[in-house]
PAZAPA-4460 file (N, C-alpha, C; in steps of 0.05 Angstrom, whole numbers, plus 32768, in hexadecimal, padded with zeros to 4 digits):
% residues 233
    n_x    n_y    n_z   ca_x   ca_y   ca_z    c_x    c_y    c_z   seq   type   mol
   8011   7FE8   8000   8000   8000   8000   8011   8019   8000     1      M     A
   800A   802D   7FF0   801A   8046   7FEF   800D   805A   8002     2      R     A
   8018   805C   801A   800D   806D   802E   8012   808B   8029     3      Y     A
   8022   8091   8015   8027   80AD   800F   8010   80BB   8002     4      K     A
   7FFD   80AC   7FF8   7FE6   80B9   7FEB   7FD5   80C7   8000     5      K     A
   7FCD   80E0   7FF9   7FBE   80F0   800C   7FA6   80E2   8018     6      N     A
   7F96   80D5   8007   7F7D   80C9   8011   7F83   80B2   8023     7      N     A
   7F99   80A3   801F   7FA0   808D   8030   7FA9   8097   804C     8      E     A
   7FBA   80AB   804B   7FC4   80B7   8065   7FAC   80C2   8074     9      V     A
   7F9A   80D0   8066   7F83   80DC   8073   7F72   80C6   8080    10      K     A
   7F6E   80B0   8072   7F5E   809A   807C   7F6B   808E   8095    11      T     A
   7F85   808B   8095   7F93   8080   80AC   7F8F   8092   80C4    12      I     A
   7F92   80AC   80C1   7F90   80BD   80D9   7F73   80C1   80E2    13      F     A
   7F61   80BF   80D0   7F45   80BF   80D8   7F3E   80A7   80E9    14      N     A
   7F49   8090   80E1   7F44   8077   80EF   7F51   8076   810B    15      K     A
   7F69   8080   810D   7F77   807E   8127   7F71   8095   8139    16      I     A
   7F60   80A8   8130   7F5C   80C1   813F   7F52   80BC   815C    17      S     A
   7F40   80A8   815F   7F34   80A4   817A   7F48   809B   818F    18      Y     A
   7F5F   808F   8186   7F73   8086   8199   7F8E   8093   8195    19      S     A
   7F8F   80A7   8184   7FA8   80B4   817B   7FB8   80BF   8193    20      Y     A
   7FAB   80D0   81A3   7FB9   80DC   81BA   7FC2   80C7   81CE    21      D     A
   7FB1   80B4   81D4   7FB8   80A0   81E8   7FCF   808F   81DE    22      F     A
   7FCE   8086   81C5   7FE4   8075   81BB   7FFE   8085   81B7    23      L     A
   7FFC   809E   81B0   8014   80AF   81AF   8023   80AF   81C9    24      N     A
   8013   80B4   81DF   8020   80B5   81F9   802A   809A   8202    25      S     A
   801A   8085   81FC   8022   806A   8204   803B   8061   81F5    26      L     A
   803B   8063   81DB   8051   8059   81CB   806A   8069   81CD    27      L     A
   8068   8082   81D4   8080   8093   81D7   8088   8096   81F5    28      S     A
   8079   8088   8206   807D   808A   8223   807A   80A6   822D    29      L     A
   806A   80B6   821F   8065   80D1   8226   807A   80E5   821C    30      G     A
   808F   80DB   820F   80A4   80ED   8207   809C   80FF   81F0    31      F     A
   8088   80F8   81E0   8080   8109   81C9   807A   8126   81D2    32      H     A
   8070   8129   81EA   806A   8144   81F4   8083   8154   81F8    33      K     A
   8099   8148   8201   80B2   8156   8204   80BF   815C   81EA    34      Y     A
   80BC   814A   81D6   80C8   814F   81BC   80B9   8166   81AE    35      W     A
   80A0   8168   81B2   8091   817E   81A6   8098   8199   81B4    36      K     A
   809B   8197   81CE   80A3   81AF   81DD   80BF   81B8   81D4    37      K     A
   80D1   81A5   81CF   80EC   81AD   81C5   80EA   81BA   81AA    38      E     A
   80D9   81B0   8199   80D6   81BD   817F   80CD   81DA   8182    39      L     A
   80B9   81DE   8193   80AE   81F9   8197   80C4   820B   81A4    40      V     A
   80D3   8201   81B6   80E8   8211   81C3   80FD   8219   81AE    41      D     A
   8103   8208   819B   8116   820F   8186   810B   8224   8173    42      L     A
   80F1   8224   816F   80E5   8237   815C   80E1   8253   8169    43      L     A
   80DF   8254   8183   80DD   826D   8192   80C6   827F   8188    44      K     A
   80AD   8275   8187   8097   8287   8181   8093   829C   8196    45      P     A
   808B   82B4   818F   8087   82C9   81A2   806C   82D6   819F    46      I     A
   8064   82E5   81B3   804A   82F3   81B4   8047   8304   819B    47      D     A
   8030   8302   818E   8029   8312   8177   802E   8305   815C    48      G     A
   803B   82EE   815C   8041   82E0   8143   8029   82CF   8139    49      E     A
   8028   82CA   8120   8014   82B9   8114   8020   829F   810A    50      N     A
   8016   8289   8114   8021   826F   810F   800D   825C   8103    51      W     A
   8018   8247   80F5   8007   8232   80EB   8013   8217   80F4    52      A     A
   8002   8205   80FC   800A   81EA   8104   7FFE   81D8   80EE    53      D     A
   8010   81CF   80DC   8007   81BF   80C5   8007   81A1   80CD    54      L     A
   7FF4   8192   80C2   7FEF   8176   80CA   7FEC   8176   80E8    55      C     A
   7FDB   8187   80F2   7FDA   818D   810F   7FD0   8176   8120    56      C     A
   7FC3   8162   8114   7FB9   814C   8124   7FA5   8155   8139    57      G     A
   7FA9   814D   8151   7F98   8155   8167   7FA0   816F   8174    58      T     A
   7FB4   817D   8169   7FBA   8198   8171   7FCF   819D   8185    59      G     A
   7FDF   8189   818C   7FF4   818C   81A1   8005   81A5   819C    60      D     A
   8010   81A7   8184   8022   81BE   817E   8012   81D8   817D    61      L     A
   7FFA   81D7   8173   7FEA   81F0   8172   7FE6   81FC   818E    62      S     A
   7FE1   81EB   81A2   7FDD   81F5   81BD   7FF7   81FF   81C9    63      F     A
   800D   81F1   81C3   8027   81FA   81CD   802F   8215   81C1    64      L     A
   802B   8218   81A7   8032   8231   819A   8021   8248   81A4    65      I     A
   8007   8242   81A8   7FF5   8257   81B1   7FFD   8263   81CC    66      F     A
   8008   8253   81DD   8011   825D   81F7   8027   8271   81F4    67      K     A
   8036   826F   81DE   804D   8281   81DA   8044   829B   81CB    68      K     A
   8031   8299   81B9   802A   82B1   81A9   8013   82C1   81B4    69      V     A
   8005   82B7   81C8   7FEF   82C6   81D4   7FF9   82DE   81E3    70      R     A
   7FEA   82F3   81E8   7FCE   82F5   81E0   7FCA   8302   81C4    71      P     A
   7FDF   830B   81B8   7FDC   831B   819F   7FE1   830B   8186    72      N     A
   7FEB   82F2   8188   7FF0   82E2   8171   7FDA   82D0   8169    73      G     A
   7FDF   82BE   8156   7FCA   82AC   814D   7FD6   8291   8145    74      S     A
   7FC6   827C   8146   7FCF   8262   813D   7FB9   8255   812C    75      V     A
   7FC0   8249   8116   7FAD   823B   8105   7FB6   821E   8103    76      T     A
   7FA5   820C   810C   7FAB   81EF   810A   7F9E   81E4   80F1    77      G     A
   7FAE   81D7   80E0   7FA3   81CE   80C6   7FA9   81B0   80C3    78      I     A
   7F94   81A1   80BB   7F97   8184   80B7   7F82   817C   80A2    79      D     A
   7F88   8167   8093   7F75   815E   807F   7F63   8148   8089    80      S     A
   7F69   813C   80A0   7F59   8126   80AB   7F44   8131   80BE    81      A     A
   7F2B   812E   80B6   7F14   813A   80C4   7F12   8130   80E1    82      K     A
   7F14   8116   80E5   7F0F   810B   8100   7F24   8114   8114    83      E     A
   7F3D   8115   810C   7F52   811D   811E   7F51   813B   8124    84      I     A
   7F49   814A   810F   7F46   8167   8113   7F2E   816D   8126    85      L     A
   7F1A   815D   8125   7F03   8161   8137   7F0C   815E   8154    86      N     A
   7F1E   814C   8159   7F29   8148   8174   7F37   8161   817D    87      I     A
   7F47   816D   816B   7F55   8186   8172   7F41   819C   8179    88      A     A
   7F2C   819D   816A   7F18   81B2   816F   7F0A   81AD   8189    89      M     A
   7F05   8194   8190   7EF8   818D   81A9   7F0A   8194   81C1    90      E     A
   7F24   818F   81BD   7F38   8197   81D2   7F37   81B5   81D7    91      R     A
   7F34   81C4   81C1   7F32   81E1   81C4   7F1A   81E9   81D5    92      S     A
   7F04   81DC   81CF   7EEB   81E2   81DD   7EEE   81DC   81FB    93      K     A
   7EFA   81C5   8201   7EFD   81BC   821D   7F0D   81D0   822E    94      L     A
   7F21   81DD   8222   7F31   81F0   8231   7F28   820D   822C    95      I     A
   7F13   8210   821D   7F08   822B   8218   7F19   823C   8206    96      G     A
   7F29   822F   81F5   7F3A   823E   81E2   7F2B   8244   81C8    97      N     A
   7F25   825D   81C4   7F16   8265   81AD   7F27   8274   8198    98      K     A
   7F41   8274   819E   7F53   8284   818E   7F63   8275   8179    99      F     A
   7F65   825B   817C   7F73   824B   8167   7F5F   8245   8151   100      I     A
   7F67   824B   8139   7F56   8245   8122   7F5D   822A   8116   101      C     A
   7F48   821A   8110   7F4D   81FF   8106   7F42   81FE   80E9   102      W     A
   7F52   81F2   80D7   7F4A   81F0   80BB   7F4F   81D4   80B1   103      E     A
   7F3B   81C9   80A4   7F3E   81AE   8097   7F47   81B2   807A   104      M     A
   7F60   81AD   8075   7F6A   81B2   805A   7F84   81A3   8055   105      K     A
   7F88   819B   803D   7FA2   818E   8035   7FB7   81A4   8034   106      D     A
   7FCE   819F   803F   7FE3   81B3   8040   7FE9   81BF   8025   107      I     A
   7FEC   81AE   8011   7FF4   81B7   7FF6   7FDE   81C8   7FE9   108      L     A
   7FC7   81C9   7FF5   7FB1   81D8   7FE9   7FAC   81F3   7FF7   109      E     A
   7FBD   81F9   800B   7FBA   8212   8019   7FC0   8229   8006   110      I     A
   7FAF   823E   8007   7FB3   8255   7FF5   7FCB   8266   8000   111      D     A
   7FE0   8267   7FF1   7FF8   8276   7FFA   7FF4   8294   7FFA   112      E     A
   7FE2   829E   7FE9   7FDE   82BB   7FE7   7FD1   82C7   8000   113      N     A
   7FC3   82B6   800F   7FB5   82C1   8026   7FC3   82BB   8040   114      S     A
   7FDB   82AF   803F   7FEA   82A8   8057   8005   82B6   8058   115      K     A
   800C   82BE   8070   8026   82CC   8074   802F   82C6   8091   116      N     A
   8035   82AD   8096   803B   82A4   80B1   8057   82AC   80BB   117      Y     A
   8059   82B2   80D5   8073   82B6   80E1   8081   829C   80E6   118      D     A
   8071   8287   80EA   807D   826D   80F0   806A   8256   80E9   119      G     A
   8075   8240   80E2   8066   8228   80DC   8073   8210   80EA   120      I     A
   8063   81FF   80F5   806D   81E7   8102   805E   81CE   80F9   121      C     A
   806B   81B7   80FC   805E   819E   80F3   806A   8187   8103   122      M     A
   805A   8176   810E   8065   815E   811C   8059   8145   810F   123      S     A
   806B   8134   8106   8064   811A   80FA   8051   811D   80E2   124      Y     A
   8056   8132   80D2   8045   8137   80BB   8055   8138   80A1   125      G     A
   806D   8143   80A2   807D   8146   8089   8082   812B   807C   126      L     A
   8086   8116   808C   808B   80FB   8083   8074   80F0   8073   127      R     A
   805C   80FA   8079   8044   80EF   806D   803A   80FE   8054   128      N     A
   8048   8113   804D   8040   8122   8035   8046   8113   801C   129      L     A
   8037   8118   8007   803C   810A   7FEE   8058   810F   7FE4   130      V     A
   8062   8128   7FE8   807C   8130   7FDF   8088   8143   7FF3   131      N     A
   809F   813C   7FFF   80AB   814C   8014   80B4   8167   8009   132      V     A
   80C0   8167   7FF1   80C9   8181   7FE6   80B2   8194   7FE0   133      E     A
   809C   8189   7FD6   8085   819A   7FD1   807A   81A5   7FEC   134      D     A
   807B   8195   8001   8072   819E   801B   8083   81B5   8026   135      G     A
   809E   81B2   8023   80B0   81C7   802C   80AD   81E0   801B   136      L     A
   80A7   81DD   8001   80A3   81F5   7FF0   808A   8204   7FF9   137      K     A
   8075   81F4   8000   805C   8200   8009   8061   8210   8023   138      K     A
   8070   8204   8036   8077   8211   804F   8086   822B   8049   139      V     A
   809A   8229   8038   80AA   8241   8031   8098   8257   8027   140      F     A
   8085   8251   8015   8074   8266   8009   805F   8270   801D   141      N     A
   8059   8261   8032   8046   826A   8045   8052   827C   805B   142      L     A
   806C   827C   805D   807A   828D   8071   807F   82A9   8067   143      L     A
   8080   82BC   8079   8088   82D7   8072   80A7   82D8   806E   144      N     A
   80B1   82EF   8068   80CE   82F1   8060   80E1   82E9   8076   145      D     A
   80D8   82EA   808F   80EA   82E3   80A6   80DF   82CA   80B4   146      R     A
   80CE   82BC   80A7   80C1   82A5   80B4   80D4   828D   80B9   147      G     A
   80CC   827C   80CC   80DB   8264   80D1   80C8   824D   80D5   148      R     A
   80D2   8235   80D2   80C1   821D   80D3   80D0   8207   80E2   149      A     A
   80C1   81F5   80EE   80CD   81DE   80FC   80BD   81C5   80F9   150      G     A
   80CC   81AF   80F6   80BF   8195   80F0   80CA   8180   8103   151      F     A
   80B8   8172   8111   80C0   815B   8122   80B6   8142   8115   152      L     A
   80C7   812E   8112   80BF   8115   8106   80D2   80FF   810E   153      D     A
   80CC   80E7   8106   80DE   80D1   810A   80F8   80D6   80FA   154      F     A
   810E   80D0   8106   8128   80D3   80F7   812D   80BA   80E7   155      N     A
   8134   80BE   80CD   813B   80A8   80BC   8159   80A3   80BF   156      H     A
   8160   8090   80D1   817B   808B   80D7   8189   807A   80C1   157      S     A
   81A3   807A   80C1   81B2   806B   80AE   81AB   804D   80B1   158      K     A
   81A6   8040   809A   819E   8024   809A   81B1   8012   80A9   159      I     A
   81A6   8002   80BB   81B5   7FEE   80CB   81C6   7FFB   80E2   160      N     A
   81C2   8015   80E6   81CF   8022   80FD   81BF   8019   8116   161      S     A
   81CB   801E   812E   81BD   8016   8146   81A2   8024   8149   162      L     A
   81A1   803E   8141   8188   804D   8143   8174   8041   8130   163      A     A
   817C   8039   8118   816A   802D   8104   8160   8012   810E   164      D     A
   8171   8002   8119   8169   7FE7   8123   8156   7FEA   813A   165      L     A
   815C   7FFC   814D   814A   8000   8163   812F   8009   815A   166      F     A
   812F   801C   8147   8115   8027   813D   8104   8011   8131   167      Q     A
   8110   8000   8121   8101   7FEA   8114   80F7   7FD6   8128   168      K     A
   8107   7FCF   813C   80FF   7FBC   8150   80E8   7FC8   8160   169      I     A
   80EA   7FE1   8168   80D5   7FEE   8178   80BB   7FF0   8169   170      Y     A
   80BD   7FF8   814F   80A4   7FFA   813F   8097   7FDF   813A   171      L     A
   80A7   7FCB   8134   809C   7FB1   812D   8092   7FA1   8145   172      R     A
   80A1   7FA3   815C   809B   7F91   8172   808F   7F9F   818A   173      F     A
   808B   7FBA   8189   807D   7FC8   819E   8066   7FD8   8193   174      V     A
   806B   7FEA   8180   8056   7FFB   8175   8040   7FEB   8167   175      V     A
   8047   7FDA   8155   8033   7FCB   8146   8023   7FB8   8158   176      V     A
   8030   7FA8   8169   8020   7F96   817A   800D   7FA5   818D   177      P     A
   8017   7FBC   8198   8005   7FCB   81AA   7FED   7FD7   819A   178      I     A
   7FF3   7FE2   8183   7FDE   7FED   8173   7FCA   7FD8   816A   179      S     A
   7FD3   7FBF   8169   7FC2   7FA9   8160   7FAC   7FA5   8175   180      K     A
   7FB1   7FAB   818E   7F9D   7FA8   81A3   7F85   7FBA   819D   181      I     A
   7F8B   7FD1   8190   7F77   7FE5   8189   7F6D   7FE0   816C   182      F     A
   7F75   7FCA   8160   7F6E   7FC3   8145   7F78   7FD8   8131   183      K     A
   7F90   7FE2   8136   7F9C   7FF6   8125   7FB8   7FEE   811B   184      L     A
   7FBE   7FD5   811B   7FD9   7FCC   8114   7FE0   7FD4   80F8   185      S     A
   7FCD   7FD2   80E5   7FD3   7FD9   80C9   7FD9   7FF6   80C7   186      K     A
   7FCA   8007   80D6   7FCF   8023   80D5   7FEA   802B   80E1   187      E     A
   7FF2   801E   80F6   800B   8026   8103   8023   8018   80F6   188      Y     A
   801F   8003   80E7   8035   7FF7   80D8   803F   8009   80C2   189      S     A
   802F   801C   80BA   8037   802F   80A4   804E   8040   80AD   190      Y     A
   8052   8044   80C7   8067   8056   80D0   8082   804E   80C5   191      I     A
   8089   8034   80C8   80A3   802B   80BE   80A6   802F   80A0   192      E     A
   8091   802A   8092   8092   802E   8075   8096   804B   806E   193      K     A
   8088   805D   807C   808A   8079   8076   80A6   8084   807D   194      S     A
   80B3   8079   8092   80CE   8082   8099   80E1   8079   8084   195      I     A
   80DD   8062   8079   80EF   8057   8064   80F0   806A   804C   196      K     A
   80D9   8076   8046   80D7   8088   802F   80DC   80A5   8036   197      N     A
   80E2   80AA   804F   80E7   80C6   8058   8105   80CC   8056   198      F     A
   810C   80E3   804B   8129   80EA   8048   8137   80EB   8063   199      P     A
   8151   80E4   8063   8162   80E7   807A   8166   8105   8080   200      E     A
   816F   810B   8098   8172   8127   80A0   8183   8137   808E   201      G     A
   8199   812C   8085   81AB   813B   8072   819D   8141   8058   202      S     A
   818C   812F   804F   817E   8133   8036   8168   8147   8039   203      K     A
   815B   8147   8051   8147   815B   8057   8152   8177   8056   204      L     A
   816B   817A   8061   8178   8194   8060   817E   819D   8044   205      M     A
   8186   818B   8033   818C   8191   8017   8173   819A   8009   206      I     A
   815D   818C   800E   8143   8193   8001   813A   81AE   800A   207      I     A
   813D   81B4   8025   8134   81CD   8030   8144   81E4   8024   208      A     A
   815E   81E1   8021   816F   81F5   8015   8168   81FA   7FF8   209      K     A
   8161   81E4   7FEA   8159   81E7   7FCE   813F   81F6   7FCB   210      G     A
   812E   81F3   7FDF   8114   8201   7FDE   8118   821F   7FE2   211      V     A
   812D   8227   7FF1   8133   8243   7FF5   8139   824C   8011   212      G     A
   8137   823A   8025   813C   8241   8040   815A   8247   8044   213      F     A
   815F   825D   8051   817B   8266   8055   8189   8259   806D   214      K     A
   8179   8255   8082   8184   8248   8099   8177   822D   809D   215      K     A
   8187   8218   809E   817C   81FD   80A0   818C   81EE   80B5   216      V     A
   817D   81E1   80C8   8189   81D2   80DD   817A   81B8   80E2   217      E     A
   8188   81A3   80E6   817B   8189   80EC   8189   817D   8104   218      Y     A
   817A   8175   8118   8185   8169   812F   8175   8150   8137   219      R     A
   8182   813D   8142   8174   8125   814B   8172   8125   8169   220      T     A
   815C   8119   8173   8157   8117   8190   814F   80FB   8196   221      I     A
   814E   80F5   81B0   8145   80DB   81BA   8154   80C4   81AC   222      F     A
   816F   80C5   81AF   8180   80B0   81A5   817D   80AC   8187   223      F     A
   817B   80C2   8179   8178   80C2   815C   815E   80B6   8151   224      N     A
   814A   80B3   8162   8131   80A8   8159   811F   80BE   814C   225      Q     A
   8122   80D6   8155   8112   80EC   814B   8124   8102   8140   226      M     A
   8119   8111   812D   8129   8126   8121   8119   8140   8121   227      G     A
   8127   8157   8124   811B   8171   8122   8129   8181   810C   228      I     A
   8119   818B   80FA   8123   819C   80E4   811A   81B8   80E9   229      L     A
   812D   81CB   80EB   8127   81E7   80EF   812F   81F7   80D7   230      I     A
   811D   8207   80CC   8122   8217   80B4   811B   8234   80B8   231      L     A
   812C   8245   80AB   8126   8262   80AB   812A   826D   808F   232      E     A
   811A   8281   8088   811C   828D   806E   8132   82A2   806D   233      K     A
***
């Protein structure tokens, strides 16, 4: 199955939406919250800025960014999967947050003429786009002249390295079996396939520079299991 197709990825996230947050915390042992906070800390959003959280999922990054840009800034959470976006909207209602705007839209279909963001963030979304380069081009065009962007995702380690072997073992013998309990093993088995087709950090940097970003940085965290790409125009 080619999971890179938009409709297939959308179907996967709609299906896993009801257990997405719980499984994220369980399978990452809660560390995903710290990784997302590290991404936000590196991006340094400030009061008054306008940000977008692309492939926002249930909104973790949107809420973190909003804490930094309030009261004068804004955050827009964008995702193409209806069910998972509905959860983000419900989370907003539960905490009484009426200031984050939520949009159901495919990233590559966002109108660039109407957007001028100070910053853009994305967690575990770049890997699932049909084309990584097209995704980075879209982000570049959505940013203003001094904009910056940050991406958190699985790190594609060198084949047969310790990090690569650990990642495969953990995905195959921990993530998939646990997800099977929730009848989602097929959906979670796609992670390893998507990482295989995802560029390594060095290649991501080359792509980003080719798109036009002047400052490009890639760092690995959590024993090289995760990667953070930071870009500035």
